[in-house]
N, C-alpha and C positions, 0 to 999 in steps of 0.2 A: 087399592092405592095407585097402582100403575095406570089403571083406566082413568082415574081422576086427573092424574098428571097429564095423561095424553089428551084428555078433553080440554084441560086448561091450556095446553100448548096449542091445540087446534083453534081454540077461542081467541087466544092472543094473536095467532097468525092471521086469522080472519079479520080481526080488528085492525091490525097493521095494514093489511091489504086494502081494506075499505078506506082508511085514512089516507094511504098513499095514492090511491086512485083519485080521490076527491081533491087532495091538496098535498103534493109531494113536499112542497116547502114547509108546510105545517108539520109533517112527520119529522123532517130533518131538524127543524128548530126545536121541536118538542123533545126529541132524543137528546139533543145537545144541552137543553135546559135541564133535563133529568140528570145528565152526567154532572153538570155543575152543582146541582142540588146535593147529590151524593157526596161530592168532594167537599162541599161546604160543611156538611154534617161531620165528616171525618176530621176536618180542621178545627171544628168546635170542641172536639174531645180534649180533655186536660192533658193527655199524653202527647198531644201534637205540638205543644209549646215547650220551650226550654224551662220556663218558670214552673210548669205544672199546673198553671191556672188556665181556665178556658179562655180562648180568645174572644174578643167582642164579635158579635154577629157580622157587623159591617166589615170588619177586618178579615174574618174568615171567608165571607162571601167575595170580597175584593180579590183575595189571594187565589181562591178557587177559580174565579172568572179569568183572572190573569194567567193562571196555569193552563186551564183547559183551552182557552183562546190563544195560547202560546204567545202571550204579549210580553210579560216581564216587568211591568210596572208593579212596584211593591210599596206597602205601607210601613214595612219594617225590614230590617236586614234579615235576609233569609237564613244566613248561617248562625245568627245569634238569637233571633226571636223564636224560630221554630226548632223543635227537637229533631233528632235524627229520624224519628218516625214521621214527624211532620214534613220533613224534607223528602222522605220516601213518598208520601202522599202527593206532594207537589210534583215530584218527578213522574209518578204514574199519571197524574193529570196532564202533564206535558206530552207524554207518550201517547195517551189515548186521544187527546185533542189534536195532535199532529196528524193522526190518520185521516181526519176530515169528517165532516158531518154526514155526507152521503155514505161513506164507508162505514161509519158507526151504525147507521140505520140498517145497512145491509148485513152487517155482522150480527145485529140483534135479530133480524129475520132468520139468519142462518142458524143461530143458536136455538131459536124456538122450533123451526121446522126441519132442521137438519138438511136443508136444501135452499137454494136461492130461487125464488119465484120470479116471474117475469117483471113484476113491479119493482122488486128489489134490484134486479139487473138493470132496469131503466134508471133507477136512482143512482146506482153506482156508475153507470155509463156516463151520466151527467157529471159526476164528480171527477172521475179519472180521465174523462174526455176520450173514451173509446167507443167506436161505433159497432163493433162486433160483440153482440150480447153473449154469445157462446163462450167468450174469453173471460167474462167478468169473474166467474167463480175462481178460476186459476189466477186471474189478475190480482184478486184480493190477497191471495197467498204470496204472490210475487212482490206486491207492494210491501207487505209486512216483513217478509224475509229480506228484501233489498234495503229497506230503510233501517232495519235493525243491524244489518251487516255494515252499512255505512256509518252508523252511530258507533258501533264497536270498533271500526277501523280508526275513527278519530280518537276514541278512548285509548286504543292500543298505542297510538303515536304519542299521546299526552302522558301515559302512565310512567315511562322512564323519566320524563322531565320532572314530574312531581317527586320521584324518588331522588333525583339529583338535587332538588330544592330542599331536601331534608325531611320529607314526609315519610311516615311509616308505610309499610306495604298496604295495610288496610285503608289508611287515609288516601294514599295515592290512587288506589283502585276506585274508591268512592268518588273522589274528585274527578278522575279521568272519565268515569262512566257518566257522571252528572253533566260535565261539560260536553261530552260527546252527544248525549241526548238533547241537551238544551241548545247546543249550537245547530245541529242538523234540523231540529224542529223550530229554529228561529225564535226560541222562547226568551233568551236573555236572562234567565235566572242564574244566580251565582252562588255556589256553595261555600265560598271562602269569605271571611269577614273583610279582608282588605281588598277584595275584588281583583281586577286586572290592572288597576292604575300603577302599582309598583312594578309591573312587568311590561310596561309600554314598549320597551326595546327588546323584549324576549321573542325572537323569531320562532323558536322551537315551540313556544306556548301559544303565541297569538296567531301565527300563520295557519296551523291546523284548525283552529276555531273559526277563522275567517273563511277557510275553504269549506268547512262543514256548513256554515251559514249560507254560502253561495250555492252549494249543491242543493241544500234544502229549499232554497228560494226558487230553483228552476222548475220544480213541480214533478210529480210522478210521471206524467206523460212524456216529458222531455227525457228524464233519466231512463225510462224503459225504452224509449225510441232510440236513444244513443246506444244502449246496451245491445239491443237487437240488431241495429244497423252495423255496429262494430263487429258483431259476430257473423252476420250474413254477407256484408259487403264492406270489408275492412278498407279496401282501396278507394272506394267511392262513398265514404261515409257522409260527407256534406251533401252531395247531390241526392242521396237516398233519404235524407231526413225529411220529415214532414214540414209543411210551411209553419205550423205552430212552433215546432222546435227551433227552426231557423230564426223566426222573429224573436222568440224568447231569448235565445243565446246571444244574438246580435245586440238587442236592446239592453240586456243585462250587462254585457261587457262594456257597452258605451256608457251606461249610467254609472258603473263602478269607476271607470276611467275618469269620467267628468267629475264625479264626487271626490275622487282622490286628488285630482289636480286643483280643483276649486278650494277644497279644504286646506291643502298645502299652501296655496297662494294667500288665503285669507288669515290663516293662523300661524304661519311660519315664524313670525316675530312676536307673537303673543306670549309674554313670559308666563302666563297662567295656564297655557296649554302646550303648544309645540315649542315655544321659544326657549324653554329650559332644557330641552333634550339635545343630544348630539345629532349630527346629520343623519346617520343610519337609523337612529331611533325615530327621528322625525318622519323619514320615509315610511317606516313600518306603521307608525301611528296614523299617518295620513291615509295609507292604504286601508288600514283597519277601519278608520272613520268613513272611508268611501264605501266599504262593503256593508257596514252595520245598518244604515238607514233603509236597506232593502227588507228589513224586518228582523234583523238579528238582535238588536237591543243591547249588545255588550259595548263597553267603552273603556278605553285605556287613558282617557283624559277626563277632566271635570267638565261635563257638558254645560253646567251653569256658568262657567267662566269663559265660554266661547263668545266671540263677537256676534252681534245681532245679525250681521250679514251671513255668518256661518249658520245661524239658526234658520234663516230664511231658506238657504240652499238645502239644509237638512229637511226642512218642512216639505219642500217640493219632492225630494227623493223619497221620503217616507210616504207621501200621499200616493205616489206611483206604486211603490211596493215591489213585489216579486212576480213570479210566474203563476198562471192559472193552475188550479188544483194542486197548489204547493202549500207548504207550511207558512208561507209569507202572507202578509195582508195587503192592503192598498187596493187601488183600482186595477192593478196588474199591468205588467209591461206590454202585453199584447194589445190591451185597450189603448195605451198610449201610442203604440206602433200604428194601429189602424187609424187613429186620429191624425197622426202626422202624415201618413200615406195619403189620406183623404185630402188634407190641405195641399200636399204636393201635387196630387192629381188635379185639383181645382185650379191651382196656379198655372199648371201646364195646359189646362183646357181639355184634359183627357176625360172621356166619358166613363171609363172604368177605373177602379182602384187595382193596380197591378203591381206585383212584386215577385221576384224569383220565378218567373214564368207561370204565375198563377193569378187568377182574378178573384178578388175578395168580394163576396156578395154585399149588396146594399143593406140588407137587414143586419149584417154584422156591424156596419157603421152606425145604424140606428141604435143597436144594442149598446155599443161603446159609448155613444152620447148619453144614453139613459143611465149607464153605470156611473159615468163621471158626474152627472148631475145629481144623482142620489147621494154619492159620496160627498160632494161639495155641500149639499144641503145638510147632511148629518153633521159635518164639521161646523157649519155656520150656526146651526141651532144649538149644538153643544157648547160652542164658544160663547154664545150669548148667555146661556144659562150659567156657565162657570164665571163669566164676568160679573153677573149680577150676584152670584152666591159668594164669591171670594173678594171682589174688589181689586183683584190683581191686574197688572198691565196686560195688554193684548198679546205682546210678544211671547211671554211665558205661557199664557193660557193657550194660545194657538198651537204652540209647540207640543204641549201636553195632550191637547185634544187630538191632533193629527197622529201623535204617537200611539194613543189609545185606539183610534179608528183603524189605523194601519197595522195594529197589533205588533208594534215595534218594541216598545219598552224603554226607549231612551227618555231621559227626564232631566229637566233643569233643576229638580230637587224640590218642587212644590207639592208633589203628590202626598207624601207622608203627613204634611201639615194641613191638608184640605179638610174642611168640615165634612160631616157625614153626608150631607146632601151632595156635595161635590164628588165624593167617592162613589155615590150611587149613580151620578151622571156618567162618570168614567166607566163604571161597571156596565151600564146599558150601552155605552158607546163601543166598548170592547166586544160585547156580544153582537151588536149590530155589525161592527166592522168585520167580525169573523164569519157571521152567518148571513148578514143582510144582502150585501152586493152579490154574493154567489147565488143565494136562493132567488133573489130578485132577477138576476140574469137568467137563471134556469127557468123561472116562471115565464119570463117574456119570450125566451127561445121556444118554449113549448106552445105558446099561444100563436095561433095562425088562423085568423078569422077570414073565412072565404066569403066574399061578397059578390053577389050577382050584379048589382048596380054600382058603378063607380062614377063619382061626380066629375064634372069638367075640370081640367087642370088650369090653375092660375098661379103665377109666381108673385109673392110679396116682395117688397124691396128689402134687401138684406145689407147691413153695414152702413 
């Protein structure tokens, strides 16, 4: 029996290595699809729903995709439709999905072979953006331990607040842990029927959730870089940070500040959103709304009652998303940073793209353009499909599509009422949004065609 298990393990390991060598993206996407399939089956079980009846296949699939892709779009209220066991399944899906595609593939290889081969190290190095392959094995453990510690820290801060709000110890523990994992993984799932709307002015509850979302959106490389730099060079932390960390932190703070100010200006007098709140509550709600489009998906006001101008700003923030190798979606803030720096360099007439004493390679700019184009194409095609399927207006359809692509989870309220065909479109979009741009970028980064003959250069007219 032991020899048969050993042979099976070696066979699966060889299969993984062959698939990874031929197509790393195919391995990553396959593993992610397998995880979604497993959670779909679990959510189809009668014990997963509060009614005791099996969920419809499309609803179970949609919820599994939304959880594993850490999106947060739902077809029914999480707290009332799913049983406590169904909610545990959703929470496990969020936790596993938050670790990332390449990390999942590496963990699968580690479980089979009890070691990380070179192929798995290369895959994980792509995901967590480290260049020292010898560190990947320990880095996986650091990522798991660090993320779990941050999730539990948020939960520990929220726990006494839920006790003050009148919850029992058991309920307070469950809700605190659920919000801790959901916030750090930028999932946006809510375990309470009333959600966060009644607590729009609750700083003790909303601020830790917003901080958890912001930290999760930075990405594993930035968090680890900050931890190591603070430990080794506490007095020169900023100068010692990598360029990726600097760009991610600066762009993230600017986007949060811009989102907060714009949302406050546009919604301050809207009686259906901020207008009904006190000044202090308005400030908190505006800050919360400025953070959440980074892929958080929580909301303390009714998104469907916002002005169309606020929807447009939120669309733009959601499309950008968070940091690379993070739990956030979108085209990523470093992609936007490289594009803006390229425009600035072109306006100045500079030959190179330079920032913080470093020169950004031209192939990084080409990769950024490709990622933006692929993301915009996915949004365009999905919007056209949903417009034809539903007959709804462009503003609400575009909002829902970008929210699904960027794995945000904010909604104008149309998702539960979509026909099954529309739900399948959003399922595919969430999957592509979580796996597509990353695997596409990795595939392009690994392609480097060496050509002996190069054609003469000639410039077309641009603009």
